[in-house]
C-alpha positions in Angstrom: 0.2 6.6 29.7 1.4 4.7 26.6 0.1 5.8 23.3 -1.0 2.7 21.3 0.0 4.5 18.0 3.5 5.1 19.5 4.1 2.3 21.9 7.9 2.9 22.2 7.5 6.7 22.5 9.6 7.4 19.4 7.5 10.1 17.9 6.8 11.7 21.4 10.6 11.7 22.1 11.3 13.4 18.8 9.0 16.2 19.7 10.9 16.7 22.9 14.3 17.2 21.2 15.2 20.8 20.6 16.9 21.5 17.4 16.2 18.1 15.9 16.7 18.0 12.1 14.3 16.7 9.4 16.8 14.0 8.6 16.8 12.8 12.2 13.1 12.9 12.3 13.0 10.9 9.1 15.2 8.3 10.7 13.0 8.1 13.8 9.9 7.9 11.7 11.4 5.0 9.7 12.2 3.1 12.9 8.6 3.7 14.0 7.1 2.7 10.7 9.0 -0.5 10.6 7.0 -2.0 13.4 4.9 -4.9 12.1 1.7 -3.3 10.6 0.3 -2.7 7.2 0.3 0.6 5.1 -3.3 1.4 6.2 -2.5 1.0 9.9 0.7 3.2 9.4 -1.4 5.9 7.6 -4.1 5.9 10.2 -1.6 5.9 13.1 0.3 8.7 11.4 -2.9 10.8 11.0 -3.8 10.4 14.7 -0.3 11.3 15.8 -0.3 14.3 13.5 -3.7 15.4 14.9 -2.2 15.0 18.5 1.1 16.8 18.0 0.9 19.3 15.0 -1.6 21.8 16.6 1.1 22.3 19.3 4.1 22.0 17.1 3.1 23.1 13.5 6.6 24.0 12.4 8.4 20.9 14.0 10.1 18.7 11.5 8.3 15.6 12.7 5.0 17.4 11.9 6.2 17.7 8.3 7.3 14.1 8.2 3.9 12.9 9.6 2.1 15.1 7.0 4.1 13.7 4.2 3.5 10.1 5.3 -0.2 10.7 5.5 -0.2 12.2 2.0 1.9 9.6 0.5 0.1 6.6 1.9 -3.3 8.2 1.0 -2.3 8.6 -2.6 -3.6 6.3 -5.3 -0.8 3.9 -6.3 0.6 4.7 -9.7 1.5 2.0 -12.2 5.2 1.4 -12.6 7.0 0.1 -15.6 6.8 0.4 -19.2 4.3 -0.7 -21.8 2.9 -4.1 -21.2 3.7 -6.6 -23.8 1.2 -9.1 -25.2 2.5 -12.6 -25.2 1.3 -14.6 -28.2 
């Protein structure tokens, strides 16, 4: 049965690979995240996948990647740049 949060099975396959590195998991996650959807959908899907896989694989590198993605996408955006200049 296909998971709507992981239609190509990329995340599921990552959990099946013994000895996979965090770098390889980041690459797989990036490929998964580049599917057309917005940041809110990615965060929600990451959270659901984390809830599905992390209890069985808490130390797997993909669990860490998913945790980081949920935290990053949930964080309040910070202003970037220097001081704003007033135009007169």
